[in-house]
KOLNUTI-443864 format. One record per residue (C-alpha): residue number from 1; residue in one letter; x, y, z. Coordinates in Angstrom, 3 decimals. Layout:
<atoms>
[atom NUM, "A", [X, Y, Z]]
...
</atoms>
This chain:
<atoms>
[atom 1, "M", [6.803, 3.475, -19.368]]
[atom 2, "S", [5.941, -0.618, -19.247]]
[atom 3, "R", [8.716, -2.600, -17.588]]
[atom 4, "Y", [7.481, -5.607, -19.542]]
[atom 5, "R", [10.345, -7.648, -20.870]]
[atom 6, "P", [9.728, -10.532, -23.332]]
[atom 7, "P", [10.280, -13.893, -22.409]]
[atom 8, "R", [14.708, -14.479, -23.361]]
[atom 9, "T", [14.485, -17.728, -25.070]]
[atom 10, "A", [16.511, -20.394, -23.580]]
[atom 11, "G", [19.102, -21.304, -26.451]]
[atom 12, "T", [20.118, -24.733, -27.683]]
[atom 13, "A", [19.883, -27.267, -24.512]]
[atom 14, "L", [23.158, -28.472, -24.517]]
[atom 15, "I", [26.027, -28.043, -22.745]]
[atom 16, "T", [29.565, -30.117, -21.860]]
[atom 17, "P", [30.289, -31.747, -18.961]]
[atom 18, "E", [32.342, -28.960, -17.634]]
[atom 19, "G", [29.503, -26.366, -17.870]]
[atom 20, "E", [26.688, -28.820, -16.272]]
[atom 21, "A", [29.521, -29.120, -13.500]]
[atom 22, "R", [29.398, -25.144, -13.407]]
[atom 23, "L", [25.822, -24.570, -13.015]]
[atom 24, "R", [25.150, -27.692, -10.357]]
[atom 25, "A", [28.098, -25.790, -8.201]]
[atom 26, "E", [26.721, -21.979, -8.840]]
[atom 27, "L", [23.149, -24.026, -7.628]]
[atom 28, "H", [24.553, -25.875, -4.697]]
[atom 29, "E", [26.236, -22.925, -3.113]]
[atom 30, "L", [23.076, -20.295, -3.540]]
[atom 31, "W", [21.218, -23.153, -1.809]]
[atom 32, "H", [23.290, -24.407, 0.688]]
[atom 33, "V", [25.403, -21.452, 0.931]]
[atom 34, "R", [24.165, -18.093, 0.219]]
[atom 35, "R", [20.114, -18.732, 1.109]]
[atom 36, "P", [21.075, -19.607, 4.808]]
[atom 37, "Q", [23.420, -16.562, 5.176]]
[atom 38, "V", [20.567, -14.447, 4.057]]
[atom 39, "T", [17.888, -15.846, 5.722]]
[atom 40, "R", [19.813, -15.753, 8.656]]
[atom 41, "S", [20.631, -12.480, 8.425]]
[atom 42, "V", [16.890, -11.365, 7.390]]
[atom 43, "S", [15.432, -13.168, 10.765]]
[atom 44, "E", [17.813, -10.925, 12.474]]
[atom 45, "A", [17.073, -7.501, 11.134]]
[atom 46, "A", [13.173, -8.539, 11.720]]
[atom 47, "A", [14.415, -9.185, 15.700]]
[atom 48, "Q", [14.993, -5.880, 15.534]]
[atom 49, "G", [11.206, -4.054, 15.580]]
[atom 50, "D", [10.138, -2.183, 12.799]]
[atom 51, "R", [10.251, -3.260, 9.415]]
[atom 52, "S", [9.161, -0.545, 7.602]]
[atom 53, "E", [12.520, 1.637, 7.937]]
[atom 54, "N", [14.412, -1.448, 8.350]]
[atom 55, "A", [17.152, -1.428, 5.556]]
[atom 56, "E", [18.874, -4.520, 6.002]]
[atom 57, "Y", [15.872, -6.482, 6.281]]
[atom 58, "T", [14.392, -5.361, 3.028]]
[atom 59, "Y", [17.739, -5.744, 1.252]]
[atom 60, "G", [17.885, -8.992, 3.159]]
[atom 61, "K", [13.896, -9.788, 1.472]]
[atom 62, "K", [15.186, -9.067, -2.162]]
[atom 63, "M", [18.826, -10.631, -1.808]]
[atom 64, "L", [16.595, -13.617, -0.493]]
[atom 65, "R", [13.949, -13.115, -4.120]]
[atom 66, "E", [16.510, -12.935, -6.072]]
[atom 67, "I", [18.479, -16.190, -5.091]]
[atom 68, "D", [14.902, -18.133, -5.852]]
[atom 69, "S", [14.276, -16.527, -8.994]]
[atom 70, "R", [17.976, -17.791, -10.030]]
[atom 71, "V", [17.911, -21.634, -7.939]]
[atom 72, "R", [14.154, -21.953, -9.888]]
[atom 73, "F", [15.956, -20.890, -13.443]]
[atom 74, "L", [18.577, -23.584, -12.518]]
[atom 75, "S", [16.861, -25.825, -11.164]]
[atom 76, "K", [14.856, -26.187, -14.502]]
[atom 77, "R", [17.530, -25.424, -17.124]]
[atom 78, "L", [19.761, -28.566, -15.513]]
[atom 79, "E", [16.791, -30.871, -16.036]]
[atom 80, "N", [16.309, -29.849, -19.558]]
[atom 81, "L", [19.563, -29.967, -20.757]]
[atom 82, "K", [21.307, -32.631, -22.418]]
[atom 83, "V", [25.537, -33.179, -21.475]]
[atom 84, "V", [27.186, -33.437, -24.908]]
[atom 85, "D", [30.076, -36.300, -23.267]]
[atom 86, "Q", [30.856, -37.856, -26.196]]
[atom 87, "P", [33.498, -36.797, -29.202]]
[atom 88, "P", [31.449, -37.337, -32.637]]
[atom 89, "S", [32.065, -39.932, -35.025]]
[atom 90, "D", [33.783, -37.562, -37.426]]
[atom 91, "A", [36.301, -36.076, -36.211]]
[atom 92, "N", [37.252, -34.181, -39.020]]
[atom 93, "K", [34.141, -31.909, -38.799]]
[atom 94, "V", [33.357, -29.044, -36.273]]
[atom 95, "Y", [30.371, -29.842, -34.185]]
[atom 96, "F", [29.311, -29.216, -30.560]]
[atom 97, "G", [32.611, -29.241, -27.728]]
[atom 98, "A", [35.025, -28.753, -30.474]]
[atom 99, "W", [38.250, -26.742, -30.136]]
[atom 100, "V", [38.976, -24.666, -33.143]]
[atom 101, "T", [41.441, -22.266, -34.069]]
[atom 102, "L", [41.060, -19.828, -37.125]]
[atom 103, "E", [43.065, -17.616, -38.935]]
[atom 104, "D", [41.787, -14.167, -40.474]]
[atom 105, "E", [43.104, -12.451, -43.168]]
[atom 106, "A", [46.059, -10.206, -41.648]]
[atom 107, "G", [47.530, -14.245, -40.503]]
[atom 108, "E", [46.347, -13.950, -36.518]]
[atom 109, "Q", [45.206, -17.182, -35.156]]
[atom 110, "Q", [42.331, -17.308, -32.416]]
[atom 111, "L", [40.945, -20.858, -30.755]]
[atom 112, "Y", [37.531, -21.030, -29.777]]
[atom 113, "R", [35.509, -23.906, -28.162]]
[atom 114, "I", [31.675, -24.013, -29.355]]
[atom 115, "V", [29.685, -24.716, -26.451]]
[atom 116, "G", [25.905, -24.325, -25.043]]
[atom 117, "P", [24.078, -20.984, -24.042]]
[atom 118, "D", [25.210, -21.182, -20.973]]
[atom 119, "E", [28.544, -21.439, -20.736]]
[atom 120, "L", [29.115, -18.287, -22.811]]
[atom 121, "D", [32.720, -16.595, -21.883]]
[atom 122, "L", [34.388, -15.193, -24.636]]
[atom 123, "K", [37.000, -14.554, -22.303]]
[atom 124, "Q", [38.404, -17.632, -22.242]]
[atom 125, "G", [36.941, -18.318, -25.744]]
[atom 126, "L", [33.819, -20.073, -25.077]]
[atom 127, "I", [31.349, -19.769, -27.990]]
[atom 128, "S", [27.729, -20.209, -27.929]]
[atom 129, "I", [26.537, -22.507, -30.168]]
[atom 130, "D", [23.956, -19.922, -31.266]]
[atom 131, "S", [26.169, -17.360, -32.330]]
[atom 132, "P", [26.485, -17.248, -35.819]]
[atom 133, "L", [29.882, -17.842, -35.842]]
[atom 134, "A", [29.011, -21.015, -34.408]]
[atom 135, "R", [26.604, -21.425, -36.977]]
[atom 136, "A", [29.052, -21.189, -39.397]]
[atom 137, "L", [31.714, -23.317, -38.356]]
[atom 138, "L", [29.175, -26.299, -37.576]]
[atom 139, "G", [29.709, -29.455, -39.903]]
[atom 140, "K", [32.896, -27.747, -41.539]]
[atom 141, "L", [36.268, -29.453, -43.131]]
[atom 142, "L", [39.591, -28.674, -42.398]]
[atom 143, "D", [41.113, -25.430, -44.439]]
[atom 144, "A", [37.538, -24.489, -45.083]]
[atom 145, "E", [36.608, -20.880, -45.641]]
[atom 146, "I", [34.403, -19.391, -42.909]]
[atom 147, "R", [32.684, -16.055, -43.799]]
[atom 148, "V", [30.434, -14.315, -41.415]]
[atom 149, "Q", [28.438, -11.532, -41.597]]
[atom 150, "T", [29.223, -9.010, -38.454]]
[atom 151, "P", [28.165, -5.343, -37.288]]
[atom 152, "T", [30.980, -3.816, -38.464]]
[atom 153, "G", [31.107, -6.156, -42.468]]
[atom 154, "E", [31.233, -9.175, -43.340]]
[atom 155, "K", [35.057, -10.860, -41.401]]
[atom 156, "C", [35.760, -14.180, -43.717]]
[atom 157, "W", [38.240, -16.540, -41.126]]
[atom 158, "Y", [40.033, -19.874, -42.271]]
[atom 159, "L", [39.758, -23.074, -40.475]]
[atom 160, "V", [43.092, -24.394, -39.298]]
[atom 161, "A", [42.618, -26.897, -36.773]]
[atom 162, "I", [39.514, -28.845, -35.218]]
[atom 163, "E", [40.115, -30.538, -31.315]]
[atom 164, "Y", [38.340, -32.295, -29.587]]
[atom 165, "R", [39.864, -32.557, -25.424]]
</atoms>
């Protein structure tokens, strides 16, 4: 069985200022806090002698590789991202960064914000601009009917509020 995985697509290169701040904070934490700690523990484990049966050394080296990989990814990704910090000229339509309130056919309302793929967090109501729901919302006006094909069938929502904070 092969371990090959096709490369993941990076998604849309847009991000909100809050999302960029979170990625920069993660990069700072990894590079200036976590990596020095792991490097210290690896050097202490290496000083104990035989490295072939030293679990702390092996685990520490693995952690360093994972940290370095994430640091490389974040550095490259932050270079390519475009921060969208201005509201659109037409605030009556749904664009990137909009907070939208949707109402389903049962009358239940849900609040979502359209963000970049690096900020996706459904628990906080942050949906990726690359998601089917966000794609269906883009460019829509208030009171529009939104239909999206989901794994459980077609769903219908009504756009009841658009807000840019």
